[in-house]
N, C-alpha and C positions, 0 to 999 in steps of 0.2 A: 509341361511341368514348369518351363521357364516363364510362361505367361501367368501361371498361378502365383509364383513367387513375386513377379513383378507387380501383379495386381494387388497382392496382399501388402507389399511394401508401400505402394502408392496410397492405399486405403489407410494404412497405419500413419503415414505421414500427414494425411489430410485430417485425420481424427486428432492427432497430437496438436496440430496447429489450431484447430477449432477449440480444443480444450484450453490451450494456453491463452487464446484470445478472450475467453470468458473470464479469466481471472484478472483481478484489478492489478494494474502496474503501478509501482511506486518509484518515482525518480529518485536518484541520489540526492538531489537538491532538497526534495520534500523530506526525506529521511533525515538529512542533516539538520534541517530546520526543527524537526520534531525532537531530535537529540539535543538541540540547543536549549529547548524549553523543558525537556524531561531527561536530564542526563543520566539519572539513576535507573531509568526504566529500560528493561530488556525488551527491545523491539522484536525479538525473535518469538516472543510469546504471544503476540497479537497478529491478526490477519492484516492483509494489505489494505482492506477497506477501512479499518480503524486508523491506520497510518495516514491514509488519504484524507479521511475525515478530520484528523488532527491537523493536517497541513491546511485544510480549508478553514479551520478555526483560526489558525495563525494568520492566513491571508486576510480574512474578514475583520478580525480584531485589530490587526496591524494597520489596516486602512482607517480604522476609527481612532487611531492614536491611543489605544489601550495601554495600560501599564504592563510591565513584564509579568507581574504577579497575576494579572487578570488573564493574560494570554496562557500562562503556565497552568492556571487552574482549568481553563477550557481544554487545553491539550491533554492534561491528565485525565479529565473526565471522558474524553473520546477514547483514549487508550484503555481505560478501565472497562468501558463498554465492549471493547474487542476481546477481552480476556475470556 
């Protein structure tokens, strides 16, 4: 009986780890950057992939010296796709 419980617990831990590895992770820095360009947008409504895509837009447009408005437009478009 002890072996079955131990094996079940080990399998559950392994599956939980694999499932969490499949989801996109968003760093606090990326989320803060997105909030800077979309302060009125509720980030809890979009998935992590949309937030990561918005952070990528910020990085790429910031390197091109784009205006705040251009970056904000790109960020909002990515977040709206994630709704």
